A tleap script that builds the chain and sets N, CA, C and O, in Angstrom:
source leaprc.protein.ff14SB
mol = sequence {
  NMET LYS ILE TYR ASP ALA SER GLY ALA ILE
  VAL GLY ARG LEU ALA SER ARG VAL ALA LYS
  ASP ALA ILE LEU GLY GLU GLU VAL ALA ILE
  ILE ASN VAL GLY ASP ALA ILE ILE THR GLY
  SER LYS GLU PHE VAL LEU SER LYS TYR GLU
  ARG LYS ARG SER MET GLY GLN HIE HIE LYS
  GLY PRO PHE ILE HIE ARG THR PRO GLU LYS
  PHE PHE LYS ARG ILE ILE ARG GLY MET LEU
  PRO HIE LYS GLU SER ARG GLY VAL LEU ALA
  PHE LYS ARG ILE LYS CYS TYR ASN GLY VAL
  PRO ASP GLY LEU ASN ILE ASP VAL ILE LYS
  ASN SER ARG THR THR ILE HIE GLU PHE VAL
  THR VAL LYS ASP LEU LEU ARG GLN LEU GLY
  GLY LYS CGLN
}
set mol.1.N position { 16.607 -9.043 4.393 }
set mol.1.CA position { 15.724 -7.760 3.844 }
set mol.1.C position { 14.601 -8.871 2.938 }
set mol.1.O position { 14.718 -9.782 2.119 }
set mol.2.N position { 14.081 -8.536 3.274 }
set mol.2.CA position { 12.225 -9.409 2.259 }
set mol.2.C position { 12.065 -8.986 1.835 }
set mol.2.O position { 12.231 -7.794 2.096 }
set mol.3.N position { 11.374 -9.507 0.263 }
set mol.3.CA position { 10.890 -8.642 -0.742 }
set mol.3.C position { 9.682 -9.023 -1.036 }
set mol.3.O position { 9.618 -10.231 -1.268 }
set mol.4.N position { 8.869 -8.555 -1.102 }
set mol.4.CA position { 7.460 -8.974 -1.590 }
set mol.4.C position { 7.150 -8.369 -2.323 }
set mol.4.O position { 7.672 -7.258 -2.241 }
set mol.5.N position { 6.276 -8.523 -3.384 }
set mol.5.CA position { 5.437 -8.982 -4.432 }
set mol.5.C position { 4.202 -8.450 -4.550 }
set mol.5.O position { 3.566 -9.495 -4.687 }
set mol.6.N position { 3.629 -7.835 -4.584 }
set mol.6.CA position { 2.773 -6.746 -5.094 }
set mol.6.C position { 1.486 -6.995 -5.571 }
set mol.6.O position { 0.354 -6.946 -5.089 }
set mol.7.N position { 2.222 -7.423 -7.208 }
set mol.7.CA position { 1.295 -7.581 -8.038 }
set mol.7.C position { 0.283 -8.329 -7.719 }
set mol.7.O position { 0.917 -9.254 -7.210 }
set mol.8.N position { -1.133 -8.729 -7.601 }
set mol.8.CA position { -2.465 -9.308 -7.103 }
set mol.8.C position { -2.341 -9.818 -6.369 }
set mol.8.O position { -2.379 -11.048 -6.404 }
set mol.9.N position { -2.061 -8.916 -4.990 }
set mol.9.CA position { -1.905 -9.104 -3.833 }
set mol.9.C position { -3.044 -8.200 -3.192 }
set mol.9.O position { -3.028 -7.115 -3.773 }
set mol.10.N position { -4.020 -8.240 -2.218 }
set mol.10.CA position { -4.624 -7.953 -1.480 }
set mol.10.C position { -4.419 -7.031 -0.578 }
set mol.10.O position { -4.519 -7.407 0.590 }
set mol.11.N position { -4.095 -5.644 -0.821 }
set mol.11.CA position { -3.622 -4.729 0.056 }
set mol.11.C position { -3.841 -4.755 1.516 }
set mol.11.O position { -2.871 -4.312 2.130 }
set mol.12.N position { -4.841 -5.147 2.265 }
set mol.12.CA position { -4.755 -5.128 3.725 }
set mol.12.C position { -4.459 -6.676 3.932 }
set mol.12.O position { -4.137 -7.003 5.074 }
set mol.13.N position { -4.508 -7.365 3.255 }
set mol.13.CA position { -3.316 -8.938 4.020 }
set mol.13.C position { -1.993 -8.501 3.716 }
set mol.13.O position { -1.321 -8.486 4.747 }
set mol.14.N position { -1.130 -8.014 2.359 }
set mol.14.CA position { -0.099 -8.098 2.525 }
set mol.14.C position { 0.411 -6.313 3.215 }
set mol.14.O position { 1.488 -5.738 3.053 }
set mol.15.N position { -0.551 -5.938 3.809 }
set mol.15.CA position { 0.038 -4.634 4.184 }
set mol.15.C position { 0.273 -5.391 5.759 }
set mol.15.O position { 1.344 -5.318 6.362 }
set mol.16.N position { -0.673 -5.959 6.163 }
set mol.16.CA position { -0.543 -6.672 7.583 }
set mol.16.C position { 0.516 -7.461 7.783 }
set mol.16.O position { 1.012 -7.406 8.908 }
set mol.17.N position { 1.247 -8.548 6.597 }
set mol.17.CA position { 1.696 -8.826 7.020 }
set mol.17.C position { 2.848 -8.074 6.649 }
set mol.17.O position { 3.609 -8.933 6.206 }
set mol.18.N position { 3.302 -7.198 6.587 }
set mol.18.CA position { 4.575 -6.947 6.188 }
set mol.18.C position { 4.935 -5.742 7.435 }
set mol.18.O position { 6.101 -5.446 7.696 }
set mol.19.N position { 3.754 -5.115 8.143 }
set mol.19.CA position { 4.234 -4.499 9.341 }
set mol.19.C position { 4.407 -5.498 10.560 }
set mol.19.O position { 5.139 -5.175 11.495 }
set mol.20.N position { 3.748 -6.690 10.552 }
set mol.20.CA position { 4.186 -7.641 11.392 }
set mol.20.C position { 6.163 -8.004 11.203 }
set mol.20.O position { 6.936 -8.236 12.132 }
set mol.21.N position { 6.479 -7.940 9.803 }
set mol.21.CA position { 7.614 -8.320 9.695 }
set mol.21.C position { 8.375 -7.229 10.336 }
set mol.21.O position { 9.370 -7.409 11.037 }
set mol.22.N position { 7.782 -5.949 10.019 }
set mol.22.CA position { 9.023 -4.613 10.447 }
set mol.22.C position { 8.521 -4.475 11.607 }
set mol.22.O position { 8.003 -3.395 11.320 }
set mol.23.N position { 8.179 -4.647 12.819 }
set mol.23.CA position { 7.431 -4.626 14.198 }
set mol.23.C position { 8.669 -5.909 14.569 }
set mol.23.O position { 9.243 -5.715 15.640 }
set mol.24.N position { 9.049 -6.994 13.897 }
set mol.24.CA position { 9.779 -8.423 14.345 }
set mol.24.C position { 11.591 -7.664 13.984 }
set mol.24.O position { 12.547 -8.387 14.262 }
set mol.25.N position { 11.738 -6.895 13.661 }
set mol.25.CA position { 13.399 -6.132 13.294 }
set mol.25.C position { 13.359 -6.888 11.267 }
set mol.25.O position { 14.146 -7.531 10.572 }
set mol.26.N position { 12.340 -6.453 11.131 }
set mol.26.CA position { 13.297 -7.144 9.222 }
set mol.26.C position { 12.848 -5.771 8.622 }
set mol.26.O position { 11.963 -4.999 8.992 }
set mol.27.N position { 13.709 -5.707 7.607 }
set mol.27.CA position { 13.949 -4.950 6.625 }
set mol.27.C position { 12.743 -5.511 5.199 }
set mol.27.O position { 12.675 -6.552 4.546 }
set mol.28.N position { 12.082 -4.452 5.193 }
set mol.28.CA position { 11.110 -5.192 3.981 }
set mol.28.C position { 11.229 -3.651 2.765 }
set mol.28.O position { 11.537 -2.469 2.609 }
set mol.29.N position { 10.708 -4.870 2.202 }
set mol.29.CA position { 10.851 -3.730 0.842 }
set mol.29.C position { 9.370 -4.849 -0.447 }
set mol.29.O position { 9.043 -6.002 -0.727 }
set mol.30.N position { 9.017 -3.402 -0.765 }
set mol.30.CA position { 7.746 -3.892 -1.529 }
set mol.30.C position { 7.457 -3.911 -2.443 }
set mol.30.O position { 6.409 -3.269 -2.515 }
set mol.31.N position { 7.914 -4.525 -3.943 }
set mol.31.CA position { 7.682 -4.420 -5.722 }
set mol.31.C position { 6.159 -3.727 -5.563 }
set mol.31.O position { 5.326 -3.590 -4.667 }
set mol.32.N position { 6.291 -3.401 -6.869 }
set mol.32.CA position { 5.099 -3.464 -8.046 }
set mol.32.C position { 3.960 -3.467 -7.218 }
set mol.32.O position { 3.163 -4.404 -7.165 }
set mol.33.N position { 3.833 -1.793 -6.182 }
set mol.33.CA position { 2.885 -1.687 -5.321 }
set mol.33.C position { 1.829 -1.001 -6.235 }
set mol.33.O position { 0.885 -0.816 -5.467 }
set mol.34.N position { 1.445 -0.482 -7.568 }
set mol.34.CA position { 0.714 -0.091 -8.606 }
set mol.34.C position { -0.458 -1.332 -9.081 }
set mol.34.O position { -1.618 -1.386 -9.491 }
set mol.35.N position { 0.810 -2.377 -8.689 }
set mol.35.CA position { -0.844 -3.461 -8.966 }
set mol.35.C position { -1.497 -4.471 -8.175 }
set mol.35.O position { -1.992 -5.514 -8.600 }
set mol.36.N position { -1.440 -3.952 -6.649 }
set mol.36.CA position { -1.761 -4.289 -5.590 }
set mol.36.C position { -3.603 -4.409 -6.228 }
set mol.36.O position { -4.063 -3.818 -7.205 }
set mol.37.N position { -4.034 -4.970 -5.673 }
set mol.37.CA position { -5.843 -5.043 -5.558 }
set mol.37.C position { -6.592 -4.511 -4.074 }
set mol.37.O position { -6.205 -4.619 -2.910 }
set mol.38.N position { -7.542 -4.040 -4.524 }
set mol.38.CA position { -8.377 -3.441 -3.586 }
set mol.38.C position { -9.907 -4.006 -4.201 }
set mol.38.O position { -10.472 -3.439 -5.137 }
set mol.39.N position { -10.523 -5.354 -3.423 }
set mol.39.CA position { -11.454 -5.780 -3.636 }
set mol.39.C position { -12.832 -4.766 -3.226 }
set mol.39.O position { -12.889 -3.906 -2.347 }
set mol.40.N position { -13.654 -5.105 -3.975 }
set mol.40.CA position { -15.071 -4.724 -3.873 }
set mol.40.C position { -15.856 -3.910 -5.643 }
set mol.40.O position { -15.537 -4.673 -6.555 }
set mol.41.N position { -16.160 -3.465 -5.844 }
set mol.41.CA position { -16.589 -2.646 -6.759 }
set mol.41.C position { -15.984 -1.564 -7.187 }
set mol.41.O position { -15.440 -0.713 -6.484 }
set mol.42.N position { -16.078 -1.585 -8.430 }
set mol.42.CA position { -15.055 -0.719 -8.633 }
set mol.42.C position { -15.627 0.887 -8.873 }
set mol.42.O position { -14.860 1.832 -9.054 }
set mol.43.N position { -17.509 1.041 -8.828 }
set mol.43.CA position { -17.854 2.297 -7.974 }
set mol.43.C position { -18.012 1.981 -6.061 }
set mol.43.O position { -18.298 2.861 -5.249 }
set mol.44.N position { -17.796 0.844 -5.800 }
set mol.44.CA position { -17.486 1.240 -4.429 }
set mol.44.C position { -16.375 2.022 -3.929 }
set mol.44.O position { -16.066 2.951 -3.182 }
set mol.45.N position { -15.848 0.972 -4.903 }
set mol.45.CA position { -13.872 1.457 -3.736 }
set mol.45.C position { -14.089 3.124 -4.060 }
set mol.45.O position { -14.082 3.851 -3.067 }
set mol.46.N position { -14.238 3.623 -5.092 }
set mol.46.CA position { -13.954 4.637 -5.893 }
set mol.46.C position { -14.797 6.005 -5.136 }
set mol.46.O position { -14.437 7.182 -5.119 }
set mol.47.N position { -16.571 5.106 -4.271 }
set mol.47.CA position { -16.828 6.358 -4.244 }
set mol.47.C position { -16.777 6.797 -2.399 }
set mol.47.O position { -17.118 7.789 -1.755 }
set mol.48.N position { -16.257 5.671 -2.110 }
set mol.48.CA position { -15.164 5.054 -0.718 }
set mol.48.C position { -13.937 6.391 -0.246 }
set mol.48.O position { -13.741 6.934 0.841 }
set mol.49.N position { -13.302 6.577 -1.559 }
set mol.49.CA position { -11.969 7.179 -1.281 }
set mol.49.C position { -12.443 9.001 -1.453 }
set mol.49.O position { -11.943 9.979 -0.897 }
set mol.50.N position { -13.630 8.911 -2.486 }
set mol.50.CA position { -14.104 10.327 -2.809 }
set mol.50.C position { -15.087 10.866 -1.832 }
set mol.50.O position { -15.327 12.073 -1.841 }
set mol.51.N position { -15.758 9.960 -0.874 }
set mol.51.CA position { -15.759 10.747 0.411 }
set mol.51.C position { -14.581 11.475 1.349 }
set mol.51.O position { -14.467 12.603 1.829 }
set mol.52.N position { -13.602 10.028 1.372 }
set mol.52.CA position { -12.665 10.692 1.870 }
set mol.52.C position { -11.884 11.807 1.860 }
set mol.52.O position { -11.482 12.577 2.732 }
set mol.53.N position { -11.731 11.704 0.411 }
set mol.53.CA position { -11.327 13.155 -0.141 }
set mol.53.C position { -12.026 14.257 0.323 }
set mol.53.O position { -11.454 15.093 1.023 }
set mol.54.N position { -13.368 14.376 -0.026 }
set mol.54.CA position { -14.225 15.610 0.525 }
set mol.54.C position { -14.236 15.991 1.858 }
set mol.54.O position { -14.253 17.186 2.154 }
set mol.55.N position { -14.227 15.094 2.719 }
set mol.55.CA position { -14.049 15.329 4.683 }
set mol.55.C position { -13.377 16.759 4.603 }
set mol.55.O position { -13.679 17.215 3.500 }
set mol.56.N position { -12.781 17.447 5.134 }
set mol.56.CA position { -12.413 18.741 5.964 }
set mol.56.C position { -12.365 19.588 5.221 }
set mol.56.O position { -13.397 20.022 4.709 }
set mol.57.N position { -11.067 20.119 4.912 }
set mol.57.CA position { -10.601 21.273 5.044 }
set mol.57.C position { -9.406 20.899 4.146 }
set mol.57.O position { -8.475 20.271 4.650 }
set mol.58.N position { -9.371 21.328 2.543 }
set mol.58.CA position { -8.361 20.663 1.314 }
set mol.58.C position { -6.413 21.250 2.044 }
set mol.58.O position { -5.382 20.723 1.625 }
set mol.59.N position { -6.433 22.149 2.906 }
set mol.59.CA position { -5.430 22.246 3.620 }
set mol.59.C position { -4.910 21.927 5.157 }
set mol.59.O position { -3.785 22.088 5.629 }
set mol.60.N position { -6.239 21.365 5.843 }
set mol.60.CA position { -5.971 20.489 7.192 }
set mol.60.C position { -6.058 18.385 6.576 }
set mol.60.O position { -5.654 17.494 7.324 }
set mol.61.N position { -6.521 18.166 5.476 }
set mol.61.CA position { -7.173 16.737 5.892 }
set mol.61.C position { -7.944 16.574 5.651 }
set mol.61.O position { -8.812 17.446 5.633 }
set mol.62.N position { -8.157 15.295 5.289 }
set mol.62.CA position { -7.893 13.519 5.081 }
set mol.62.C position { -6.765 13.718 4.358 }
set mol.62.O position { -7.267 14.428 3.486 }
set mol.63.N position { -5.496 13.623 4.020 }
set mol.63.CA position { -5.756 13.761 2.641 }
set mol.63.C position { -4.940 12.507 2.302 }
set mol.63.O position { -4.352 11.705 3.027 }
set mol.64.N position { -5.112 12.604 0.783 }
set mol.64.CA position { -4.889 10.934 0.485 }
set mol.64.C position { -3.818 10.978 -0.704 }
set mol.64.O position { -4.204 11.758 -1.575 }
set mol.65.N position { -2.755 10.458 -0.965 }
set mol.65.CA position { -2.001 10.555 -1.436 }
set mol.65.C position { -2.515 9.803 -2.794 }
set mol.65.O position { -3.381 8.928 -2.837 }
set mol.66.N position { -1.767 10.357 -3.914 }
set mol.66.CA position { -1.509 10.164 -5.697 }
set mol.66.C position { -0.875 9.325 -6.433 }
set mol.66.O position { -1.207 8.779 -7.485 }
set mol.67.N position { 0.538 9.220 -5.498 }
set mol.67.CA position { 1.381 8.090 -5.831 }
set mol.67.C position { 1.255 6.262 -5.157 }
set mol.67.O position { 1.205 5.758 -4.035 }
set mol.68.N position { 1.249 5.922 -6.096 }
set mol.68.CA position { 1.052 4.346 -5.488 }
set mol.68.C position { 1.722 4.047 -4.073 }
set mol.68.O position { 1.085 3.335 -3.296 }
set mol.69.N position { 3.174 4.628 -3.622 }
set mol.69.CA position { 4.084 4.065 -3.290 }
set mol.69.C position { 3.647 4.315 -1.272 }
set mol.69.O position { 3.597 3.618 -0.258 }
set mol.70.N position { 3.373 6.106 -1.778 }
set mol.70.CA position { 3.215 6.500 -1.168 }
set mol.70.C position { 1.504 6.253 -0.078 }
set mol.70.O position { 1.626 6.137 1.141 }
set mol.71.N position { 0.336 6.216 -0.610 }
set mol.71.CA position { -0.603 5.395 -0.810 }
set mol.71.C position { -0.672 4.141 0.202 }
set mol.71.O position { -1.316 4.048 1.246 }
set mol.72.N position { 0.026 3.376 -0.302 }
set mol.72.CA position { 0.634 1.811 0.120 }
set mol.72.C position { 1.301 2.011 1.701 }
set mol.72.O position { 1.508 1.154 2.561 }
set mol.73.N position { 1.485 3.107 1.718 }
set mol.73.CA position { 2.738 3.087 2.787 }
set mol.73.C position { 2.099 3.693 3.847 }
set mol.73.O position { 2.479 3.285 4.944 }
set mol.74.N position { 1.068 4.716 3.857 }
set mol.74.CA position { 0.424 5.217 4.472 }
set mol.74.C position { -0.953 3.510 5.308 }
set mol.74.O position { -1.013 3.000 6.427 }
set mol.75.N position { -1.342 3.385 4.664 }
set mol.75.CA position { -1.925 1.964 5.014 }
set mol.75.C position { -1.206 1.178 5.986 }
set mol.75.O position { -1.629 0.920 7.113 }
set mol.76.N position { 0.112 0.737 5.410 }
set mol.76.CA position { 0.735 -0.314 6.436 }
set mol.76.C position { 1.311 0.684 7.650 }
set mol.76.O position { 2.061 0.245 8.522 }
set mol.77.N position { 0.816 2.253 7.598 }
set mol.77.CA position { 1.380 2.882 8.510 }
set mol.77.C position { 0.213 3.327 9.301 }
set mol.77.O position { 0.454 4.495 9.609 }
set mol.78.N position { -0.998 2.952 9.808 }
set mol.78.CA position { -2.402 2.639 10.053 }
set mol.78.C position { -2.197 1.327 11.071 }
set mol.78.O position { -2.661 1.127 12.193 }
set mol.79.N position { -1.228 0.429 10.149 }
set mol.79.CA position { -1.426 -1.069 11.249 }
set mol.79.C position { 0.382 -1.509 12.114 }
set mol.79.O position { 1.049 -2.492 12.437 }
set mol.80.N position { 0.439 -0.052 12.136 }
set mol.80.CA position { 1.381 0.134 12.703 }
set mol.80.C position { 1.622 1.131 14.007 }
set mol.80.O position { 1.568 2.351 13.846 }
set mol.81.N position { 1.932 0.456 15.514 }
set mol.81.CA position { 1.855 1.900 16.401 }
set mol.81.C position { 2.535 2.885 16.346 }
set mol.81.O position { 3.133 3.045 17.411 }
set mol.82.N position { 2.926 4.288 14.993 }
set mol.82.CA position { 3.458 5.028 14.518 }
set mol.82.C position { 3.985 5.999 15.649 }
set mol.82.O position { 5.132 6.439 15.561 }
set mol.83.N position { 3.202 6.327 16.665 }
set mol.83.CA position { 3.065 6.719 17.818 }
set mol.83.C position { 4.395 6.722 18.491 }
set mol.83.O position { 5.099 7.614 18.963 }
set mol.84.N position { 4.532 5.118 18.351 }
set mol.84.CA position { 5.374 5.205 19.877 }
set mol.84.C position { 6.980 4.687 18.910 }
set mol.84.O position { 6.943 4.301 17.742 }
set mol.85.N position { 8.086 4.793 19.624 }
set mol.85.CA position { 9.538 4.843 19.807 }
set mol.85.C position { 9.684 2.919 18.703 }
set mol.85.O position { 10.708 2.679 18.063 }
set mol.86.N position { 8.745 2.112 18.739 }
set mol.86.CA position { 9.341 1.168 18.096 }
set mol.86.C position { 8.268 1.067 16.870 }
set mol.86.O position { 8.545 0.137 16.112 }
set mol.87.N position { 7.150 1.779 16.514 }
set mol.87.CA position { 6.665 2.058 15.373 }
set mol.87.C position { 8.115 2.595 14.024 }
set mol.87.O position { 8.757 2.381 12.996 }
set mol.88.N position { 7.724 3.614 15.500 }
set mol.88.CA position { 8.798 4.583 14.115 }
set mol.88.C position { 9.766 4.369 13.862 }
set mol.88.O position { 10.390 5.232 13.244 }
set mol.89.N position { 10.299 3.330 14.140 }
set mol.89.CA position { 11.052 2.529 13.800 }
set mol.89.C position { 10.846 1.277 13.039 }
set mol.89.O position { 11.416 0.626 12.163 }
set mol.90.N position { 10.252 1.252 13.441 }
set mol.90.CA position { 9.822 -0.480 12.051 }
set mol.90.C position { 8.619 0.484 10.915 }
set mol.90.O position { 8.002 -0.038 9.986 }
set mol.91.N position { 8.559 1.552 11.205 }
set mol.91.CA position { 7.694 2.356 9.474 }
set mol.91.C position { 9.362 2.837 8.937 }
set mol.91.O position { 9.622 2.974 7.742 }
set mol.92.N position { 10.275 3.028 9.919 }
set mol.92.CA position { 11.324 3.656 8.939 }
set mol.92.C position { 12.179 2.278 7.839 }
set mol.92.O position { 12.636 2.431 6.706 }
set mol.93.N position { 12.149 0.816 8.806 }
set mol.93.CA position { 12.141 -0.321 7.922 }
set mol.93.C position { 11.371 -0.546 6.321 }
set mol.93.O position { 11.720 -1.377 5.483 }
set mol.94.N position { 10.305 0.396 6.202 }
set mol.94.CA position { 9.680 -0.662 4.707 }
set mol.94.C position { 10.240 0.944 3.955 }
set mol.94.O position { 10.536 2.082 4.319 }
set mol.95.N position { 10.130 0.048 2.574 }
set mol.95.CA position { 11.138 0.566 1.421 }
set mol.95.C position { 9.192 -0.096 0.695 }
set mol.95.O position { 8.582 -1.118 1.005 }
set mol.96.N position { 8.699 1.293 -0.518 }
set mol.96.CA position { 7.945 0.936 -1.158 }
set mol.96.C position { 8.100 1.265 -2.382 }
set mol.96.O position { 8.033 2.495 -2.389 }
set mol.97.N position { 8.321 0.779 -3.749 }
set mol.97.CA position { 8.249 1.092 -4.598 }
set mol.97.C position { 6.944 0.625 -5.893 }
set mol.97.O position { 6.163 -0.253 -5.527 }
set mol.98.N position { 6.755 1.172 -7.253 }
set mol.98.CA position { 5.984 1.605 -7.868 }
set mol.98.C position { 7.127 0.554 -9.231 }
set mol.98.O position { 7.935 1.043 -10.021 }
set mol.99.N position { 6.873 -0.486 -9.107 }
set mol.99.CA position { 7.799 -1.424 -10.198 }
set mol.99.C position { 9.037 -1.958 -9.258 }
set mol.99.O position { 9.017 -1.909 -8.028 }
set mol.100.N position { 10.389 -2.605 -10.247 }
set mol.100.CA position { 11.618 -3.186 -9.202 }
set mol.100.C position { 12.175 -1.929 -9.371 }
set mol.100.O position { 11.748 -1.140 -10.214 }
set mol.101.N position { 13.242 -1.652 -8.513 }
set mol.101.CA position { 14.341 -1.287 -9.005 }
set mol.101.C position { 15.494 -2.014 -8.827 }
set mol.101.O position { 15.680 -3.088 -8.256 }
set mol.102.N position { 16.813 -0.691 -9.843 }
set mol.102.CA position { 17.815 -1.672 -9.663 }
set mol.102.C position { 18.710 -2.807 -8.919 }
set mol.102.O position { 19.077 -3.910 -9.325 }
set mol.103.N position { 18.897 -2.238 -7.862 }
set mol.103.CA position { 19.482 -2.580 -6.498 }
set mol.103.C position { 18.955 -4.669 -6.029 }
set mol.103.O position { 19.470 -5.705 -5.607 }
set mol.104.N position { 17.558 -4.085 -6.537 }
set mol.104.CA position { 17.304 -5.569 -5.543 }
set mol.104.C position { 16.931 -6.751 -6.517 }
set mol.104.O position { 16.096 -6.665 -7.417 }
set mol.105.N position { 17.613 -7.776 -6.228 }
set mol.105.CA position { 17.653 -8.959 -7.101 }
set mol.105.C position { 17.806 -10.170 -6.280 }
set mol.105.O position { 18.255 -11.249 -6.668 }
set mol.106.N position { 17.283 -9.802 -4.825 }
set mol.106.CA position { 16.774 -11.330 -3.679 }
set mol.106.C position { 15.771 -11.910 -3.590 }
set mol.106.O position { 14.729 -11.314 -3.316 }
set mol.107.N position { 15.803 -12.858 -3.741 }
set mol.107.CA position { 14.607 -14.077 -4.006 }
set mol.107.C position { 13.100 -12.845 -3.558 }
set mol.107.O position { 13.032 -12.128 -2.559 }
set mol.108.N position { 12.437 -12.927 -4.287 }
set mol.108.CA position { 11.172 -12.477 -4.420 }
set mol.108.C position { 10.112 -13.794 -3.548 }
set mol.108.O position { 10.094 -15.000 -3.795 }
set mol.109.N position { 9.116 -12.844 -2.247 }
set mol.109.CA position { 7.927 -13.854 -1.681 }
set mol.109.C position { 6.892 -13.218 -2.545 }
set mol.109.O position { 6.601 -12.026 -2.440 }
set mol.110.N position { 6.391 -13.957 -3.324 }
set mol.110.CA position { 5.196 -14.473 -4.050 }
set mol.110.C position { 3.841 -14.088 -3.186 }
set mol.110.O position { 4.032 -13.972 -1.975 }
set mol.111.N position { 2.163 -13.824 -3.780 }
set mol.111.CA position { 1.660 -13.985 -3.074 }
set mol.111.C position { 0.692 -14.717 -3.834 }
set mol.111.O position { 0.313 -14.444 -4.973 }
set mol.112.N position { 0.180 -16.042 -2.829 }
set mol.112.CA position { -0.766 -16.274 -3.914 }
set mol.112.C position { -2.620 -15.411 -4.591 }
set mol.112.O position { -3.397 -14.779 -3.875 }
set mol.113.N position { -2.705 -15.558 -5.315 }
set mol.113.CA position { -3.917 -14.792 -5.591 }
set mol.113.C position { -5.165 -15.625 -4.874 }
set mol.113.O position { -4.972 -16.774 -4.476 }
set mol.114.N position { -6.115 -15.147 -4.772 }
set mol.114.CA position { -7.207 -15.850 -4.239 }
set mol.114.C position { -8.107 -15.475 -5.600 }
set mol.114.O position { -7.708 -14.457 -6.167 }
set mol.115.N position { -9.298 -16.160 -6.233 }
set mol.115.CA position { -10.125 -15.700 -7.280 }
set mol.115.C position { -11.431 -14.656 -6.557 }
set mol.115.O position { -12.421 -14.853 -5.853 }
set mol.116.N position { -10.938 -13.786 -7.029 }
set mol.116.CA position { -12.042 -12.080 -6.356 }
set mol.116.C position { -12.350 -12.074 -7.720 }
set mol.116.O position { -11.582 -12.284 -8.659 }
set mol.117.N position { -14.119 -11.688 -7.754 }
set mol.117.CA position { -14.628 -11.323 -8.959 }
set mol.117.C position { -14.771 -9.915 -8.978 }
set mol.117.O position { -14.998 -9.281 -10.008 }
set mol.118.N position { -14.622 -9.338 -7.672 }
set mol.118.CA position { -14.777 -7.175 -8.274 }
set mol.118.C position { -13.199 -6.883 -7.381 }
set mol.118.O position { -12.653 -7.527 -6.485 }
set mol.119.N position { -12.808 -5.604 -8.111 }
set mol.119.CA position { -11.494 -5.376 -7.526 }
set mol.119.C position { -10.848 -4.383 -8.209 }
set mol.119.O position { -10.727 -4.582 -9.417 }
set mol.120.N position { -10.309 -3.166 -7.677 }
set mol.120.CA position { -9.924 -2.249 -8.170 }
set mol.120.C position { -8.349 -2.119 -8.138 }
set mol.120.O position { -7.968 -2.034 -6.970 }
set mol.121.N position { -7.275 -2.074 -9.088 }
set mol.121.CA position { -6.112 -1.832 -8.945 }
set mol.121.C position { -5.741 -0.773 -8.097 }
set mol.121.O position { -6.414 0.248 -8.238 }
set mol.122.N position { -4.709 -0.743 -7.120 }
set mol.122.CA position { -3.832 0.359 -6.867 }
set mol.122.C position { -3.614 1.678 -7.827 }
set mol.122.O position { -4.041 2.787 -7.506 }
set mol.123.N position { -3.094 1.489 -8.708 }
set mol.123.CA position { -3.438 2.113 -9.941 }
set mol.123.C position { -4.378 2.842 -10.539 }
set mol.123.O position { -4.735 3.971 -10.203 }
set mol.124.N position { -4.791 2.182 -11.450 }
set mol.124.CA position { -6.072 2.640 -11.314 }
set mol.124.C position { -7.392 3.187 -10.373 }
set mol.124.O position { -8.465 3.678 -10.726 }
set mol.125.N position { -6.819 2.872 -8.976 }
set mol.125.CA position { -7.542 3.792 -8.416 }
set mol.125.C position { -7.490 5.429 -8.068 }
set mol.125.O position { -8.248 6.393 -7.967 }
set mol.126.N position { -6.117 5.088 -7.958 }
set mol.126.CA position { -5.199 6.822 -7.778 }
set mol.126.C position { -5.277 7.336 -9.485 }
set mol.126.O position { -5.330 8.559 -9.620 }
set mol.127.N position { -5.286 6.610 -10.617 }
set mol.127.CA position { -5.369 7.584 -11.275 }
set mol.127.C position { -7.128 8.071 -11.794 }
set mol.127.O position { -7.202 8.554 -12.924 }
set mol.128.N position { -8.436 7.942 -11.004 }
set mol.128.CA position { -9.770 8.086 -11.278 }
set mol.128.C position { -9.617 9.248 -10.343 }
set mol.128.O position { -10.374 10.208 -10.483 }
set mol.129.N position { -8.506 9.245 -9.199 }
set mol.129.CA position { -8.734 10.099 -8.075 }
set mol.129.C position { -7.550 11.552 -7.965 }
set mol.129.O position { -7.201 12.454 -7.204 }
set mol.130.N position { -7.267 10.921 -9.447 }
set mol.130.CA position { -6.426 12.299 -10.133 }
set mol.130.C position { -4.950 12.090 -10.213 }
set mol.130.O position { -4.219 12.961 -10.686 }
set mol.131.N position { -4.454 10.844 -9.717 }
set mol.131.CA position { -2.652 10.929 -9.984 }
set mol.131.C position { -2.408 10.740 -11.374 }
set mol.131.O position { -3.125 10.534 -12.353 }
set mol.132.N position { -0.916 10.899 -11.132 }
set mol.132.CA position { -0.777 11.569 -12.778 }
set mol.132.C position { 0.006 10.253 -13.394 }
set mol.132.O position { 1.040 10.362 -14.053 }
set mol.133.N position { -0.628 8.997 -13.088 }
set mol.133.CA position { 0.126 7.900 -13.252 }
set mol.133.C position { -0.167 7.370 -14.958 }
set mol.133.O position { 0.401 6.372 -15.401 }
savepdb mol mol.pdb
quit
């Protein structure tokens, strides 16, 4: 089982790495998903997700999950062939946690953080969108 620490990692880069590992048959767990970052200014990122949330109808979607675990897992799903059987099986191999659960005490794969001037953490973004974190 591979365990990734998402604190300080860029969401898209980590999600693509996790999707690739899951397709290859690895069980993957991601911890601290609320501390992952989305690059860009806070105003730009917030307006992007506000626009996406206001599209469509409230009962048809598009839906933006307000918990970090579901939000991050949805990003990973977009990088998998989730309508094919191998994508469905890969998606089931992925577990996301906001924090560190008790049962995971295996070596954690840290991600190197590059110097980024403007970013928003997933936790802060979801709090602005109405999450109860």
